[in-house]
BAMARLO-473499 format. One line per 10 residues: number of its first residue (from 0); their letters; for each residue x, y, z of N, C-alpha, C. Coordinates in Angstrom, 3 decimals. Layout:
<nodes>
NUM = A = X Y Z X Y Z X Y Z; ...
</nodes>
This chain:
<nodes>
0 = MRAVLWDMDG = 2.135 41.976 8.316 1.337 40.924 7.834 0.172 41.551 6.953; 0.318 41.190 5.652 -0.702 41.679 4.737 -1.739 40.731 4.241; -1.518 39.440 4.671 -2.458 38.374 4.168 -2.183 37.078 5.082; -3.091 36.280 5.081 -3.067 34.999 5.815 -3.537 33.875 4.808; -2.546 32.870 4.778 -2.745 31.804 3.785 -3.006 30.464 4.579; -4.175 29.959 4.364 -4.666 28.812 5.156 -4.652 27.581 4.505; -4.004 26.566 5.380 -4.144 25.180 4.927 -5.647 24.757 5.234; -6.039 23.619 4.620 -7.475 23.238 4.797 -7.513 22.103 5.848; -7.157 20.951 5.329 -7.332 19.647 6.106 -6.458 19.689 7.413; -7.184 19.605 8.551 -6.547 19.571 9.841 -6.258 20.968 10.426
10 = TLVDSEKLWD = -6.387 22.017 9.594 -6.180 23.282 10.089 -7.473 24.063 10.228; -8.176 24.162 9.103 -9.484 24.843 9.260 -10.667 23.871 9.544; -10.560 22.600 9.070 -11.628 21.631 9.341 -10.900 20.421 9.695; -11.524 19.775 10.641 -10.849 18.466 11.290 -11.195 17.246 10.400; -10.692 17.363 9.032 -11.029 16.369 8.072 -9.967 15.319 7.935; -8.860 15.457 8.692 -7.903 14.376 8.627 -8.431 12.990 9.190; -9.387 12.971 10.111 -9.978 11.861 10.539 -10.876 11.213 9.323; -11.420 11.991 8.398 -12.147 11.548 7.337 -11.225 10.932 6.414; -10.005 11.666 6.128 -8.933 10.918 5.317 -8.479 9.617 5.908; -8.386 9.503 7.212 -8.079 8.236 7.844 -8.987 7.087 7.373
20 = VAMYALYDRL = -10.268 7.446 7.520 -11.253 6.371 7.079 -11.105 5.998 5.658; -10.871 7.047 4.746 -10.661 6.738 3.284 -9.364 5.969 2.997; -8.414 6.342 3.801 -7.125 5.547 3.617 -7.248 3.921 4.094; -7.958 3.807 5.263 -8.171 2.397 5.550 -8.983 1.686 4.496; -10.022 2.388 4.051 -10.818 1.793 3.026 -10.076 1.338 1.708; -9.165 2.387 1.277 -8.260 2.065 0.191 -7.455 0.802 0.444; -6.777 0.714 1.669 -5.895 -0.328 1.971 -6.803 -1.628 1.917; -7.959 -1.631 2.519 -8.757 -2.917 2.369 -9.058 -3.122 0.853; -9.395 -2.208 0.188 -9.629 -2.515 -1.320 -8.317 -3.087 -2.015; -7.238 -2.660 -1.550 -5.966 -3.245 -2.291 -5.394 -4.416 -1.480
30 = GGVLTPEVRA = -6.079 -4.841 -0.518 -5.655 -6.121 0.277 -4.586 -5.936 1.171; -4.463 -4.758 1.725 -3.462 -4.528 2.705 -3.999 -4.030 4.024; -3.050 -3.822 5.021 -3.453 -3.196 6.256 -2.677 -1.842 6.570; -3.249 -0.839 6.730 -2.691 0.432 7.001 -2.036 0.586 8.376; -0.840 0.869 8.637 -0.270 1.064 9.666 -0.207 2.545 10.190; -0.158 2.766 11.419 -0.030 4.189 11.869 1.167 4.945 11.299; 2.251 4.274 11.217 3.552 5.031 10.735 3.302 5.361 9.194; 2.649 4.455 8.347 2.424 4.877 6.956 1.400 6.050 6.973; 0.375 5.981 7.713 -0.648 7.033 7.701 0.012 8.353 8.050; 0.796 8.312 9.137 1.439 9.533 9.509 2.405 10.150 8.295
40 = ATVGGCAEDT = 2.979 9.265 7.577 3.812 9.657 6.517 3.091 10.338 5.403; 1.764 10.098 5.400 0.986 10.603 4.233 0.159 11.901 4.571; 0.200 12.263 5.814 -0.523 13.341 6.299 -0.141 14.653 5.580; -1.035 15.368 4.967 -0.823 16.601 4.313 -0.156 16.387 3.066; -0.004 15.211 2.549 0.685 14.959 1.275 -0.206 15.165 0.116; 0.454 15.283 -1.089 -0.315 15.472 -2.342 -0.630 14.073 -2.832; -1.562 13.792 -3.737 -1.985 12.587 -4.155 -0.872 11.815 -4.738; -0.035 12.283 -5.530 1.092 11.501 -6.121 2.030 10.960 -5.115; 2.435 11.848 -4.172 3.206 11.245 -3.103 2.720 10.238 -2.218; 1.335 10.510 -1.856 0.522 9.502 -1.078 0.511 8.162 -1.720
50 = MRIVYDDLGL = 0.208 8.113 -3.062 0.100 6.886 -3.685 1.449 6.244 -3.854; 2.536 6.991 -4.043 3.820 6.237 -4.136 4.263 5.589 -2.816; 3.883 6.298 -1.627 3.926 5.714 -0.338 3.154 4.422 -0.124; 1.896 4.468 -0.580 0.947 3.358 -0.403 1.563 2.213 -1.242; 1.742 2.406 -2.554 2.179 1.197 -3.472 3.460 0.742 -2.954; 4.387 1.554 -2.574 5.723 0.890 -2.046 5.495 0.059 -0.751; 4.551 0.634 0.038 4.342 -0.136 1.309 3.606 -1.426 1.158; 2.811 -1.418 0.143 2.111 -2.791 -0.226 2.903 -3.715 -1.197; 3.986 -3.155 -1.703 4.805 -3.990 -2.589 4.117 -4.101 -4.012; 3.401 -3.112 -4.297 2.794 -3.227 -5.598 3.542 -2.353 -6.558
60 = APDPAAMAES = 3.480 -2.821 -7.962 4.180 -2.184 -8.974 3.803 -0.719 -9.102; 4.740 0.168 -9.249 4.303 1.645 -9.322 3.707 2.023 -10.680; 2.661 1.381 -11.106 2.013 1.595 -12.351 1.225 2.925 -12.306; 1.608 3.961 -13.164 1.050 5.277 -13.062 -0.499 5.222 -13.219; -1.002 4.358 -14.121 -2.399 4.244 -14.299 -3.184 3.742 -13.132; -2.627 2.657 -12.509 -3.289 2.086 -11.331 -3.143 3.081 -10.229; -2.152 3.758 -10.027 -1.911 4.693 -8.904 -2.877 5.910 -9.073; -3.029 6.260 -10.263 -4.031 7.468 -10.644 -5.474 7.009 -10.259; -5.811 5.806 -10.660 -7.144 5.164 -10.408 -7.319 5.103 -8.904; -6.382 4.614 -8.133 -6.491 4.361 -6.682 -6.716 5.842 -6.102
70 = ARWMHDYTGR = -6.026 6.870 -6.657 -6.232 8.253 -6.077 -7.559 8.757 -6.476; -8.093 8.408 -7.640 -9.591 8.876 -7.852 -10.404 8.287 -6.946; -10.364 6.971 -6.743 -11.236 6.125 -5.874 -11.255 6.769 -4.564; -9.989 7.026 -4.016 -9.926 7.389 -2.684 -10.530 8.893 -2.559; -10.316 9.769 -3.580 -10.960 11.109 -3.618 -12.516 11.026 -3.686; -12.995 10.090 -4.377 -14.475 9.926 -4.577 -14.998 9.589 -3.154; -14.290 8.632 -2.569 -14.786 8.047 -1.194 -14.698 9.274 -0.181; -13.671 9.915 -0.148 -13.572 11.176 0.735 -14.533 12.183 0.488; -14.838 12.433 -0.877 -15.806 13.489 -1.210 -17.235 13.141 -0.528; -17.521 11.868 -0.579 -18.876 11.576 0.073 -18.789 11.783 1.538
80 = LFDAGLPWCD = -17.639 11.535 2.316 -17.603 11.813 3.636 -17.680 13.372 3.840; -16.988 14.059 2.909 -17.064 15.522 3.029 -18.537 16.047 2.917; -19.279 15.461 2.076 -20.631 15.979 1.777 -21.475 15.784 3.050; -21.106 14.935 3.972 -21.978 14.682 5.153 -21.706 15.777 6.207; -20.699 16.616 5.835 -20.379 17.818 6.818 -19.021 17.627 7.384; -18.351 18.728 7.649 -17.022 18.741 8.130 -16.941 19.605 9.465; -16.416 18.940 10.477 -16.322 19.792 11.730 -15.131 20.733 11.752; -15.391 21.968 12.318 -14.341 22.926 12.297 -13.361 22.574 13.365; -12.116 23.016 13.013 -10.988 22.778 14.084 -11.203 23.970 15.052; -10.846 23.850 16.375 -11.121 24.896 17.410 -10.533 26.208 17.061
90 = GARELLDALA = -11.358 27.173 17.060 -10.824 28.576 16.836 -10.748 29.069 15.322; -10.832 28.087 14.427 -10.693 28.394 13.059 -11.708 29.324 12.462; -12.921 29.024 12.770 -13.941 29.879 12.124 -14.014 31.270 12.770; -13.769 31.277 14.062 -13.738 32.569 14.679 -12.594 33.441 14.101; -11.371 32.822 13.805 -10.333 33.588 13.189 -10.662 34.124 11.799; -11.259 33.191 11.090 -11.727 33.625 9.638 -12.806 34.729 9.780; -13.672 34.717 10.717 -14.561 35.856 10.747 -13.851 37.162 11.180; -12.930 36.993 12.071 -12.138 38.215 12.610 -11.249 38.880 11.465; -10.616 38.008 10.666 -9.797 38.484 9.531 -10.664 39.085 8.525; -11.887 38.447 8.218 -12.808 39.040 7.023 -13.302 40.355 7.657
100 = AASVPMALVT = -13.676 40.381 8.847 -14.170 41.777 9.417 -13.154 42.854 9.289; -11.896 42.466 9.368 -10.779 43.516 9.325 -10.293 43.715 7.892; -10.970 43.064 6.882 -10.519 43.099 5.447 -9.146 42.623 5.233; -8.697 41.620 5.972 -7.453 41.076 5.781 -7.480 39.971 4.600; -6.770 40.092 3.554 -6.890 39.196 2.438 -6.396 37.819 2.867; -7.309 36.664 2.329 -6.887 35.364 2.729 -6.959 34.499 1.494; -6.122 33.419 1.587 -6.147 32.405 0.431 -6.246 31.099 1.154; -6.827 30.129 0.454 -6.803 28.705 0.788 -5.828 28.029 -0.035; -4.914 27.357 0.679 -3.749 26.681 -0.017 -3.691 25.226 0.449; -4.258 24.330 -0.502 -4.466 22.971 -0.010 -3.853 21.974 -1.043
110 = NTPRELAERA = -3.299 20.824 -0.632 -3.025 19.778 -1.488 -4.116 18.964 -2.030; -5.234 19.214 -1.502 -6.531 18.600 -1.972 -6.801 18.958 -3.407; -7.136 18.047 -4.274 -7.636 18.435 -5.589 -8.798 19.454 -5.619; -8.901 20.109 -6.643 -9.978 21.277 -6.734 -11.327 20.659 -6.609; -11.708 19.619 -7.237 -12.946 19.092 -7.239 -13.504 18.751 -5.790; -12.543 18.169 -5.105 -12.853 17.823 -3.597 -12.750 19.058 -2.755; -11.849 20.039 -2.946 -11.927 21.170 -2.199 -13.104 22.127 -2.421; -13.665 22.121 -3.473 -14.988 22.765 -3.677 -16.010 22.072 -2.926; -16.069 20.882 -2.703 -17.015 20.264 -1.875 -16.917 20.563 -0.366; -15.627 20.747 0.059 -15.180 21.204 1.304 -15.726 22.728 1.548
120 = LNTIGRHYFS = -15.462 23.473 0.569 -15.898 24.957 0.580 -17.334 25.087 0.904; -18.224 24.013 0.577 -19.674 24.155 0.751 -19.869 24.283 2.310; -18.932 23.687 3.173 -18.998 23.849 4.588 -18.260 25.135 5.150; -17.123 25.227 4.592 -16.169 26.320 5.100 -16.708 27.704 4.606; -16.972 27.825 3.456 -17.503 29.199 2.849 -16.529 29.830 1.977; -16.901 29.988 0.638 -15.944 30.524 -0.324 -15.723 31.996 -0.035; -16.600 32.748 0.534 -16.618 34.070 0.582 -15.309 34.543 1.431; -14.687 33.680 2.202 -13.596 34.217 3.074 -12.226 34.440 2.245; -12.196 33.755 0.979 -10.874 33.651 0.387 -10.856 34.408 -0.943; -9.857 35.218 -1.176 -9.665 35.969 -2.397 -8.957 35.050 -3.369
130 = AVVCGDEVRR = -8.347 34.000 -3.017 -7.805 32.943 -3.906 -7.890 31.582 -3.262; -7.867 30.584 -4.108 -7.866 29.202 -3.701 -6.791 28.378 -4.601; -5.821 27.751 -3.961 -4.880 27.099 -4.747 -4.939 25.610 -4.286; -5.059 24.837 -5.310 -5.347 23.333 -4.929 -4.014 22.562 -5.582; -4.044 21.311 -4.928 -2.773 20.404 -5.253 -2.749 20.133 -6.679; -3.986 20.036 -7.407 -3.794 19.620 -8.791 -3.665 20.811 -9.749; -3.371 21.911 -9.180 -3.287 23.286 -10.031 -1.886 23.787 -10.067; -0.919 23.126 -9.343 0.479 23.529 -9.404 1.315 22.387 -9.976; 2.561 22.672 -10.328 3.430 21.586 -10.791 3.846 20.551 -9.688; 4.138 21.142 -8.566 4.448 20.286 -7.311 3.726 20.659 -6.176
140 = GKPAPDPYLR = 3.114 19.723 -5.442 2.360 19.996 -4.300 3.205 20.211 -3.145; 2.593 20.485 -1.981 3.400 20.388 -0.672 4.039 18.959 -0.518; 5.267 18.989 -0.039 6.049 19.915 0.728 6.871 20.932 -0.112; 6.700 20.948 -1.535 7.299 21.900 -2.466 6.685 23.285 -2.106; 7.328 24.358 -2.285 6.734 25.547 -2.195 5.794 26.137 -3.104; 5.536 25.466 -4.181 4.756 25.883 -5.281 3.362 26.478 -4.809; 2.543 25.752 -4.113 1.260 26.174 -3.930 1.318 27.446 -3.077; 2.145 27.699 -2.169 2.281 28.987 -1.390 2.804 30.026 -2.283; 3.771 29.752 -3.150 4.229 30.774 -4.063 3.155 31.301 -4.992; 2.185 30.291 -5.461 1.250 30.756 -6.255 0.058 31.492 -5.562
150 = AAELLELDPP = -0.155 31.178 -4.270 -1.192 31.918 -3.493 -0.639 33.462 -3.360; 0.558 33.539 -2.980 1.142 34.847 -2.816 1.065 35.723 -4.080; 1.360 34.907 -5.239 1.402 35.677 -6.493 -0.051 36.190 -6.917; -0.933 35.236 -6.531 -2.430 35.667 -6.795 -2.939 36.893 -5.921; -2.328 37.014 -4.696 -2.612 38.148 -3.903 -1.725 39.329 -4.186; -0.799 39.155 -5.094 0.100 40.134 -5.443 0.976 40.627 -4.302; 1.415 39.660 -3.577 2.325 39.974 -2.410 3.462 39.103 -2.450; 4.754 39.583 -1.901 5.830 38.698 -1.765 5.569 37.845 -0.394; 6.003 36.578 -0.594 5.716 35.606 0.625 6.010 36.160 2.013; 7.126 36.760 2.294 7.310 37.326 3.574 6.189 38.209 4.196
160 = WCLAVEDSPT = 5.346 38.864 3.346 4.318 39.591 3.992 3.196 38.705 4.307; 3.286 37.364 4.150 2.085 36.472 4.380 2.439 35.521 5.620; 1.294 35.388 6.394 1.389 34.343 7.524 0.663 33.140 7.052; 1.429 31.987 6.970 0.665 30.692 6.656 0.300 29.973 7.897; -0.775 29.374 7.776 -1.306 28.631 9.009 -1.459 27.147 8.608; -0.703 26.249 9.215 -0.531 24.934 8.885 -0.671 23.932 10.043; -0.935 22.698 9.684 -1.008 21.735 10.914 -0.005 20.619 10.681; 0.685 20.449 9.430 1.402 19.074 9.209 2.860 19.456 8.829; 3.793 18.518 9.021 5.146 18.749 8.616 5.193 19.052 7.127; 4.395 18.349 6.310 4.431 18.661 4.921 3.995 20.066 4.568
170 = GAAAADAAGC = 2.988 20.546 5.234 2.577 21.808 4.818 3.414 22.948 5.401; 3.953 22.663 6.609 4.888 23.702 7.195 6.106 23.813 6.391; 6.596 22.596 5.885 7.821 22.683 4.951 7.574 23.453 3.751; 6.281 23.418 3.218 6.053 24.122 1.965 5.913 25.558 2.218; 5.338 25.932 3.282 5.109 27.439 3.508 6.574 28.036 3.868; 7.298 27.278 4.665 8.548 27.713 5.050 9.587 27.944 3.780; 9.522 26.884 2.858 10.349 26.985 1.759 9.972 28.231 0.742; 8.543 28.502 0.853 8.155 29.667 0.086 8.542 31.012 0.642; 9.028 30.943 1.937 9.315 32.253 2.518 8.393 32.968 3.401; 7.314 32.123 3.679 6.291 32.742 4.549 6.612 32.433 6.017
180 = AVLVAPNAVP = 6.209 33.317 6.859 6.127 32.867 8.302 5.085 31.958 8.565; 5.290 31.109 9.521 4.341 29.870 9.650 3.831 29.724 10.998; 2.587 29.795 11.168 1.882 29.486 12.299 1.437 28.058 12.419; 1.892 27.220 13.238 1.666 25.787 13.246 0.723 25.381 14.570; -0.251 24.763 14.091 -1.326 24.256 15.076 -1.335 22.627 14.768; -0.367 21.905 15.322 -0.363 20.483 15.017 -1.765 19.741 15.227; -2.088 18.986 14.377 -3.396 18.136 14.486 -3.025 16.619 14.614; -2.647 15.964 13.563 -2.644 14.434 13.616 -1.182 14.048 13.976; -0.097 14.795 13.532 1.231 14.421 13.859 2.067 15.617 14.329; 3.144 15.340 15.124 3.939 16.497 15.514 4.551 17.183 14.250
190 = VPGGPRRRQV = 4.895 18.441 14.392 5.625 19.218 13.480 6.853 19.855 13.981; 7.935 19.582 13.309 9.276 20.156 13.786 9.158 21.655 13.808; 9.964 22.082 14.778 10.122 23.598 14.992 11.076 24.108 13.915; 11.186 25.454 13.933 12.094 26.137 12.932 12.012 27.656 13.286; 13.060 28.451 12.739 13.204 29.783 13.057 11.983 30.702 12.428; 11.334 30.230 11.426 10.353 30.956 10.880 8.861 30.378 11.217; 8.879 29.492 12.254 7.719 28.888 12.654 7.415 29.059 14.137; 6.145 29.281 14.483 5.631 29.584 15.844 4.510 28.389 16.029; 4.691 27.708 17.174 3.710 26.486 17.348 2.705 27.005 18.437; 1.466 26.535 18.381 0.463 26.827 19.303 -0.322 25.552 19.502
200 = GSLAGLGLAD = -0.991 25.336 20.557 -1.719 24.096 20.975 -2.969 24.004 20.010; -3.507 25.191 19.813 -4.675 25.260 18.987 -4.930 26.647 18.471; -5.833 26.987 17.594 -6.216 28.320 17.150 -7.181 29.093 18.136; -7.750 28.255 18.984 -8.763 28.781 20.001 -8.144 29.888 20.754; -8.901 30.989 20.848 -8.532 32.145 21.591 -7.527 33.132 20.925; -7.046 32.873 19.714 -6.243 33.774 19.062 -7.112 34.744 18.206; -6.577 36.030 18.117 -7.187 36.999 17.309 -6.349 37.586 16.276; -6.799 38.686 15.667 -6.031 39.336 14.601 -4.678 39.898 15.221; -4.867 40.567 16.345 -3.602 41.066 17.057 -2.451 40.013 17.273; -3.014 38.905 17.729 -2.044 37.739 17.981 -1.348 37.363 16.633
210 = LRAIHAELVE = -1.974 37.213 15.593 -1.579 36.887 14.331 -0.509 37.857 13.847; -0.825 39.165 13.984 0.146 40.265 13.621 1.403 40.114 14.391; 1.242 39.820 15.655 2.416 39.905 16.674 3.279 38.618 16.214; 2.675 37.448 16.055 3.369 36.322 15.597 4.134 36.550 14.311; 3.508 37.134 13.212 4.149 37.530 12.079 5.419 38.261 12.208; 5.138 39.420 13.076 6.237 40.345 13.370 7.393 39.692 13.974; 7.112 38.677 14.850 8.383 38.011 15.595 9.136 37.189 14.598; 8.460 36.568 13.709 8.988 35.587 12.668 9.799 36.154 11.600; 9.305 37.429 11.089 9.876 37.881 9.848 10.544 39.283 10.132; 11.880 39.169 9.794 12.703 40.472 9.998 12.283 41.452 9.116
220 = PAEHRA = 12.222 42.781 9.482 11.923 43.936 8.507 12.702 43.758 7.259; 13.979 43.367 7.229 14.683 43.370 6.079 14.100 42.356 4.922; 13.257 41.332 5.481 12.746 40.446 4.596 11.456 40.915 3.792; 10.920 41.956 4.346 9.742 42.691 3.797 10.121 43.395 2.539; 9.456 43.029 1.386 9.893 43.769 0.193 8.502 44.272 -0.350; 8.493 45.440 -0.735 7.320 46.194 -1.353 6.748 45.412 -2.596
</nodes>
């Protein structure tokens, strides 16, 4: 393990609850009622996929301009919630500190747009990350592998050398498809297992040695490329 690639929402900070609030507000604005099933389907998704799900659920015409405006409105709403402060997920800050103390490179890999991610970083701390990849900076967001491939590229590493830390099916699929080993700490919804995935109840109590051991279990030596 030469680097750790971190998801943000629901992994580092418990912001999925704030996205819940924003989604309910958006549905109210659009004249609908958000169901738990639809909310679960959008967890960890990029803005484009989320709006497609929302507009299909509400029976609205998939007008690109209207969908983009709805995404902007929801991001502005969520940004104001972010500015009030973000609670850490259990164990996340301690792991960031341990990795930083050991000089392990880290990247933040999120479907959240850059403008909103920057507001979250006011709480998390930019100093932890050698690179930040946001959903509006790649051609395809998670569950496509593009964000994780870009993060590994910025760190000048092949993905198998990286351990991705995720909380959602969407994010785990993206990291898996990129070729990363994936540590999953589910937050809002269950995450399917897989040969390159290790699940834990939370990040609390984990240290650098644990992450190295998990990575070694998941990635065969033959997959490591210099």
